[in-house]
C-alpha positions as CSV (number, residue, x, y, z in Angstrom):
1,X,102.5,-23.5,25.0
2,X,101.7,-19.9,23.9
3,X,100.0,-17.5,26.3
4,X,96.8,-17.7,24.2
5,X,96.8,-21.5,24.5
6,X,97.5,-21.2,28.2
7,X,94.5,-18.9,28.6
8,X,92.2,-21.1,26.6
9,X,93.4,-24.1,28.6
10,X,92.4,-22.4,31.8
11,X,89.0,-21.4,30.5
12,X,88.4,-25.0,29.3
13,X,88.9,-26.1,32.9
14,X,86.8,-23.4,34.4
15,X,83.8,-23.4,32.1
16,X,81.3,-26.0,30.9
17,X,81.5,-25.3,27.2
18,X,83.8,-23.2,25.0
19,X,83.2,-22.6,21.3
20,X,85.4,-21.0,18.7
21,X,84.2,-19.0,15.7
22,X,86.0,-17.5,12.7
23,X,85.5,-13.7,12.3
24,X,84.0,-12.3,9.1
25,X,83.7,-8.5,8.8
26,X,81.4,-9.0,5.9
27,X,78.7,-10.4,8.2
28,X,76.8,-8.4,10.8
29,X,78.4,-7.9,14.2
30,X,77.3,-10.8,16.5
31,X,74.8,-9.9,19.1
32,X,77.0,-11.0,22.0
33,X,79.7,-8.6,20.9
34,X,77.2,-5.7,21.0
35,X,75.9,-6.8,24.4
36,X,79.4,-7.1,26.0
37,X,81.3,-4.3,24.2
38,X,78.7,-1.7,23.2
39,X,77.6,-0.9,19.7
40,X,80.4,1.4,18.6
41,X,83.3,-0.5,20.1
42,X,81.8,-3.9,19.0
43,X,81.7,-2.7,15.4
44,X,85.2,-1.3,15.5
45,X,86.7,-4.5,17.0
46,X,84.7,-6.8,14.7
47,X,86.3,-5.1,11.7
48,X,89.7,-5.2,13.4
49,X,89.3,-8.9,14.2
50,X,89.1,-9.8,10.5
51,X,89.0,-13.6,9.9
52,X,90.8,-14.4,13.2
53,X,89.3,-16.8,15.7
54,X,87.2,-15.6,18.7
55,X,85.4,-17.7,21.4
56,X,82.3,-17.9,23.5
57,X,82.2,-19.7,26.8
58,X,79.3,-20.9,29.0
59,X,79.3,-21.7,32.7
60,X,76.9,-22.8,35.4
61,X,75.5,-19.3,35.7
62,X,73.9,-19.6,32.3
63,X,75.4,-16.4,30.9
64,X,77.7,-16.4,27.9
65,X,81.2,-14.9,28.1
66,X,82.8,-13.3,25.1
67,X,86.4,-14.3,24.8
68,X,88.8,-12.4,22.6
69,X,92.6,-12.5,21.8
70,X,94.3,-10.1,24.3
71,X,96.1,-8.5,21.3
72,X,92.8,-7.3,19.8
73,X,92.1,-4.9,22.7
74,X,95.1,-2.9,24.0
75,X,95.1,-1.8,27.6
76,X,94.0,1.8,26.8
77,X,90.8,0.5,25.1
78,X,89.6,-1.7,28.0
79,X,88.1,0.8,30.3
80,X,84.4,0.4,31.2
81,X,84.3,-3.3,30.2
82,X,83.8,-6.3,32.5
83,X,87.1,-7.9,31.4
84,X,89.0,-10.7,33.0
85,X,92.5,-11.2,31.5
86,X,93.3,-14.9,31.3
87,X,96.9,-14.9,30.1
88,X,96.7,-14.5,26.3
89,X,92.9,-14.0,26.1
90,X,90.3,-11.6,27.6
91,X,86.9,-13.0,28.9
92,X,84.1,-10.4,28.9
93,X,81.3,-10.9,31.4
94,X,77.8,-9.5,31.4
95,X,78.2,-7.7,34.7
96,X,80.4,-7.5,37.9
97,X,78.7,-10.5,39.5
98,X,79.4,-12.8,36.6
99,X,83.0,-11.5,36.3
100,X,83.5,-12.3,40.0
101,X,82.0,-15.8,39.5
102,X,84.4,-16.4,36.6
103,X,87.4,-15.3,38.7
104,X,86.3,-17.7,41.5
105,X,86.1,-20.6,39.0
106,X,89.4,-19.8,37.5
107,X,91.0,-19.8,40.9
108,X,89.4,-23.1,41.8
109,X,90.6,-24.7,38.5
110,X,94.2,-23.6,39.1
111,X,96.9,-23.3,36.5
112,X,95.9,-25.8,33.8
113,X,98.7,-27.4,31.9
114,X,97.9,-29.3,28.6
115,X,99.9,-32.4,29.4
116,X,97.6,-34.8,27.6
117,X,98.1,-35.3,23.9
118,X,94.3,-35.1,23.5
119,X,94.2,-31.8,25.3
120,X,97.1,-30.4,23.2
121,X,95.3,-31.5,20.1
122,X,92.2,-29.7,21.2
123,X,94.1,-26.5,21.8
124,X,95.5,-26.8,18.4
125,X,92.0,-27.1,16.9
126,X,91.0,-23.9,18.7
127,X,93.9,-22.1,17.1
128,X,93.2,-23.3,13.6
129,X,89.5,-22.8,13.1
130,X,86.0,-23.1,14.5
131,X,85.8,-25.8,17.3
132,X,83.9,-26.7,20.4
133,X,85.0,-28.3,23.7
134,X,82.7,-29.4,26.5
135,X,82.5,-31.1,29.9
136,X,79.9,-33.5,31.3
137,X,78.0,-30.5,32.8
138,X,78.1,-28.7,29.5
139,X,76.7,-31.7,27.6
140,X,73.9,-32.1,30.1
141,X,72.9,-28.4,29.8
142,X,72.7,-28.9,26.0
143,X,71.2,-32.4,25.7
144,X,68.7,-32.2,28.5
145,X,67.0,-35.6,29.2
146,X,69.2,-37.3,26.6
147,X,72.3,-36.8,28.8
148,X,72.2,-40.3,30.3
149,X,72.3,-41.8,26.8
150,X,75.4,-39.8,25.8
151,X,77.8,-40.7,28.6
152,X,80.3,-42.1,26.1
153,X,80.7,-38.5,24.9
154,X,80.4,-36.7,28.2
155,X,83.7,-34.8,27.4
156,X,84.9,-33.9,24.0
157,X,86.5,-31.5,21.5
158,X,85.5,-31.2,17.9
159,X,86.6,-29.0,15.0
160,X,84.0,-27.8,12.6
161,X,84.3,-27.3,8.8
162,X,81.7,-26.3,6.3
163,X,81.9,-28.4,3.1
164,X,79.3,-27.2,0.6
165,X,76.0,-27.5,2.4
166,X,77.4,-30.0,4.9
167,X,78.9,-29.2,8.3
168,X,81.7,-31.7,9.1
169,X,82.6,-32.3,12.8
170,X,85.8,-34.2,13.7
171,X,87.6,-34.7,17.0
172,X,87.6,-36.8,20.1
173,X,85.0,-37.7,22.8
174,X,85.2,-39.8,25.9
175,X,83.8,-40.4,29.4
176,X,86.7,-38.6,31.1
177,X,88.2,-35.1,30.7
178,X,90.7,-34.8,27.9
179,X,93.4,-33.8,30.4
180,X,93.0,-37.2,32.1
181,X,93.6,-39.2,28.9
182,X,96.6,-41.5,28.9
183,X,99.7,-40.2,27.1
184,X,99.5,-43.2,24.7
185,X,96.3,-41.9,23.1
186,X,96.8,-40.2,19.8
187,X,94.1,-37.9,18.2
188,X,95.0,-38.8,14.6
189,X,92.7,-37.2,12.0
190,X,90.0,-39.7,11.0
191,X,90.3,-41.1,7.5
192,X,87.4,-40.4,5.3
193,X,84.7,-43.1,5.1
194,X,82.0,-43.7,2.4
195,X,78.8,-41.8,3.2
196,X,76.2,-44.1,4.7
197,X,73.1,-45.0,2.7
198,X,70.3,-42.5,3.0
199,X,67.7,-43.2,5.7
200,X,64.2,-44.3,4.5
201,X,61.9,-41.3,4.5
202,X,60.0,-42.3,7.7
203,X,63.1,-43.2,9.7
204,X,64.0,-40.4,12.2
205,X,67.0,-42.1,13.8
206,X,69.2,-45.1,13.1
207,X,71.8,-46.2,15.7
208,X,74.1,-49.2,15.8
209,X,76.9,-50.0,18.1
210,X,79.3,-52.7,19.4
211,X,77.7,-52.8,22.8
212,X,74.5,-51.6,24.5
213,X,76.6,-50.2,27.3
214,X,77.5,-47.3,25.0
215,X,74.0,-45.9,25.3
216,X,72.5,-47.7,28.3
217,X,75.5,-48.0,30.6
218,X,74.7,-45.0,32.7
219,X,71.1,-46.0,33.2
220,X,71.9,-49.7,34.0
221,X,74.4,-48.6,36.6
222,X,71.7,-46.7,38.6
223,X,70.2,-48.5,41.6
224,X,66.8,-47.0,40.9
225,X,66.9,-48.9,37.5
226,X,68.6,-52.1,38.8
227,X,66.2,-52.8,41.6
228,X,63.0,-53.2,39.5
229,X,64.9,-55.1,36.8
230,X,66.0,-57.6,39.4
231,X,62.8,-57.7,41.5
232,X,60.1,-57.5,38.7
233,X,61.8,-59.0,35.7
234,X,64.6,-61.3,37.0
235,X,67.4,-59.4,35.2
236,X,70.2,-59.7,37.7
237,X,73.8,-58.4,37.5
238,X,75.0,-61.2,35.4
239,X,72.2,-60.7,32.9
240,X,72.7,-57.0,32.8
241,X,76.4,-57.5,32.1
242,X,75.6,-59.8,29.3
243,X,73.0,-57.5,27.9
244,X,75.3,-54.5,28.1
245,X,78.0,-56.3,26.1
246,X,75.8,-57.2,23.2
247,X,76.0,-55.3,19.9
248,X,72.7,-53.7,18.9
249,X,70.9,-51.8,16.2
250,X,67.8,-49.5,16.7
251,X,65.6,-47.3,14.5
252,X,63.0,-44.7,15.5
253,X,60.3,-44.5,12.8
254,X,57.7,-41.8,12.3
255,X,54.1,-43.0,12.4
256,X,51.3,-41.1,10.6
257,X,48.6,-43.2,12.3
258,X,48.0,-44.5,15.8
259,X,48.5,-43.2,19.3
260,X,52.2,-42.7,19.0
261,X,54.1,-40.2,16.9
262,X,57.0,-42.6,16.4
263,X,57.8,-46.2,17.2
264,X,61.1,-47.8,18.2
265,X,62.6,-51.0,16.8
266,X,65.6,-52.7,18.3
267,X,67.5,-55.8,17.3
268,X,70.1,-57.6,19.5
269,X,71.9,-60.8,18.7
270,X,72.1,-63.5,21.4
271,X,73.9,-66.4,19.7
272,X,73.8,-69.5,21.8
273,X,71.9,-67.8,24.6
274,X,68.3,-67.8,23.4
275,X,66.9,-70.1,26.1
276,X,68.2,-68.0,29.0
277,X,66.6,-64.9,27.5
278,X,63.3,-66.6,26.6
279,X,62.9,-67.3,30.4
280,X,63.5,-63.6,31.1
281,X,61.0,-62.5,28.4
282,X,58.4,-64.9,29.9
283,X,58.7,-63.1,33.2
284,X,58.5,-59.7,31.5
285,X,55.4,-60.8,29.7
286,X,53.7,-61.9,33.0
287,X,54.6,-58.5,34.6
288,X,53.3,-56.5,31.7
289,X,50.0,-58.4,31.7
290,X,49.7,-57.8,35.4
291,X,50.0,-54.1,34.7
292,X,47.1,-54.0,32.3
293,X,48.4,-55.0,28.9
294,X,46.9,-57.8,26.9
295,X,48.9,-60.3,24.8
296,X,47.5,-61.0,21.4
297,X,46.3,-64.6,21.0
298,X,47.5,-67.0,18.3
299,X,50.9,-65.5,17.7
300,X,53.7,-67.8,16.4
301,X,56.0,-69.5,19.0
302,X,58.7,-67.0,20.2
303,X,56.5,-64.0,19.3
304,X,54.6,-61.8,21.8
305,X,52.5,-58.7,20.8
306,X,50.9,-56.5,23.4
307,X,47.7,-54.4,23.1
308,X,46.5,-51.7,25.5
309,X,42.9,-52.3,26.4
310,X,42.7,-49.1,28.3
311,X,43.2,-47.1,25.1
312,X,40.4,-46.6,22.5
313,X,40.6,-49.4,20.0
314,X,43.1,-51.4,22.1
315,X,46.1,-50.4,19.9
316,X,49.2,-52.5,19.6
317,X,51.9,-51.0,21.9
318,X,54.8,-53.3,21.1
319,X,56.3,-56.8,21.6
320,X,59.1,-59.0,20.5
321,X,60.0,-62.0,18.4
322,X,63.0,-64.2,17.8
323,X,64.1,-64.3,14.2
324,X,66.8,-66.4,12.5
325,X,69.9,-64.9,11.0
326,X,71.1,-66.1,7.6
327,X,73.2,-69.3,7.9
328,X,72.1,-70.0,11.4
329,X,69.5,-72.8,12.1
330,X,68.2,-71.5,15.4
331,X,66.7,-68.0,16.1
332,X,69.5,-65.9,17.6
333,X,68.3,-62.3,17.0
334,X,65.9,-60.7,19.3
335,X,63.7,-58.1,17.6
336,X,61.8,-55.7,19.8
337,X,59.1,-53.1,19.0
338,X,58.0,-50.3,21.2
339,X,55.0,-48.4,19.9
340,X,54.9,-50.6,16.8
341,X,55.3,-54.3,15.9
342,X,58.9,-55.8,16.0
343,X,60.5,-56.2,12.6
344,X,60.1,-59.7,11.2
345,X,63.4,-60.0,9.4
346,X,67.0,-58.9,10.2
347,X,68.0,-55.5,9.0
348,X,71.2,-55.5,6.9
349,X,72.8,-53.3,9.5
350,X,71.8,-55.7,12.3
351,X,72.9,-58.8,10.5
352,X,76.4,-57.3,9.9
353,X,77.1,-56.2,13.5
354,X,80.3,-57.5,15.0
355,X,82.1,-56.6,18.3
356,X,84.8,-54.0,17.9
357,X,83.0,-51.8,15.4
358,X,82.4,-48.1,16.2
359,X,79.1,-46.5,17.2
360,X,77.3,-45.2,14.1
361,X,74.3,-42.9,14.0
362,X,72.1,-41.2,11.4
363,X,69.3,-38.8,12.4
364,X,66.9,-36.2,11.1
365,X,67.1,-33.4,13.7
366,X,64.8,-31.1,11.8
367,X,62.0,-33.7,11.8
368,X,62.7,-34.7,15.4
369,X,62.4,-31.1,16.4
370,X,59.1,-30.7,14.5
371,X,57.7,-33.7,16.4
372,X,59.1,-32.4,19.7
373,X,61.2,-35.4,20.0
374,X,64.6,-33.6,20.3
375,X,64.9,-32.5,24.0
376,X,67.6,-30.1,25.1
377,X,69.0,-26.8,23.9
378,X,71.0,-27.9,20.9
379,X,72.6,-25.2,18.7
380,X,70.4,-24.0,15.8
381,X,72.7,-25.5,13.2
382,X,71.9,-28.9,14.7
383,X,68.2,-28.4,15.2
384,X,67.8,-27.2,11.6
385,X,69.9,-30.0,10.0
386,X,68.0,-32.2,7.6
387,X,70.4,-35.1,8.2
388,X,73.1,-35.8,10.9
389,X,75.6,-38.6,10.5
390,X,78.0,-39.6,13.2
391,X,80.6,-42.3,13.8
392,X,82.6,-42.9,16.9
393,X,85.7,-45.1,16.6
394,X,88.2,-46.2,19.3
395,X,91.4,-44.1,19.4
396,X,94.7,-45.7,18.7
397,X,97.0,-46.1,21.6
């Protein structure tokens, strides 16, 4: 391991998020450089940096640290700066207090050794081009209230590459730190896949996956969620385990009319288990009626639609229906609507779901941001994106 890799490895362990950028003297000097180095020295070093990689780190104190290759700034040029040498790199703090805090975190983290193949792969990405690595705390600070839904990616390392007008991200994510990954895991470069079909104009988000636990596992493991599920709706541990293991597909759809900006549709297959879930849904229906909703009369068997009499016009607020999948005589697909009616036919993406597939997502961040439906402090490049496509696949090994 080079001294620069060793320094970056220690910073990864001591900070929440570390991002690498490629220098470009043809572009204006980044504001962080000017803040940490001063106008004259920042301009001089920015030109000297050329197209080499530099880094920015964030920690619990909220301040950003400028991280530069130690070779860029000889000892004679370091006076007056809040520098912390970390083997082959230099971390520049905003003030003496933040410098001291970084020193304490580095001491607590100890000497980090990249023993995991995934961590070594991440360090390689940081040497070759723009990349980002994060911990669970770093993801929480960026994603805000979405954090519980992103537990499968609570730690990760991605490289970034601009291809035309598209920004391509590739790397590894997981529930545990990369350093804790088994030695058998290999971070092979993902093979290219065909681009997914474009989303319909009103669809803000489309997500499908092999098991609901990928997005709801963290919520369903909390006692504050488990207790009302068991007490009020009869969904015990066995039922939660079954539910968590089911493949799913969901869509968030913009709505021009009605009390809700967007409505959510979910489809979950329950082959051979419809009767058990019908009983649970009957109990859920009773509880929702007790809490003020009204079930529409004269709906077909297996379908329940709810209105809210407390809102003007008693708008429809959701419901569910059982629908048949092609080639199956009995309804085996539960279709749920929240803020809109449930879909009355299987989506192609729901009908083709099989266990073992990866998690696939398409989203329109710019539209979500405009509707104030994108919580957190996501980078500007994400917030301004017209389309975001993501696929998570199991690693070999």
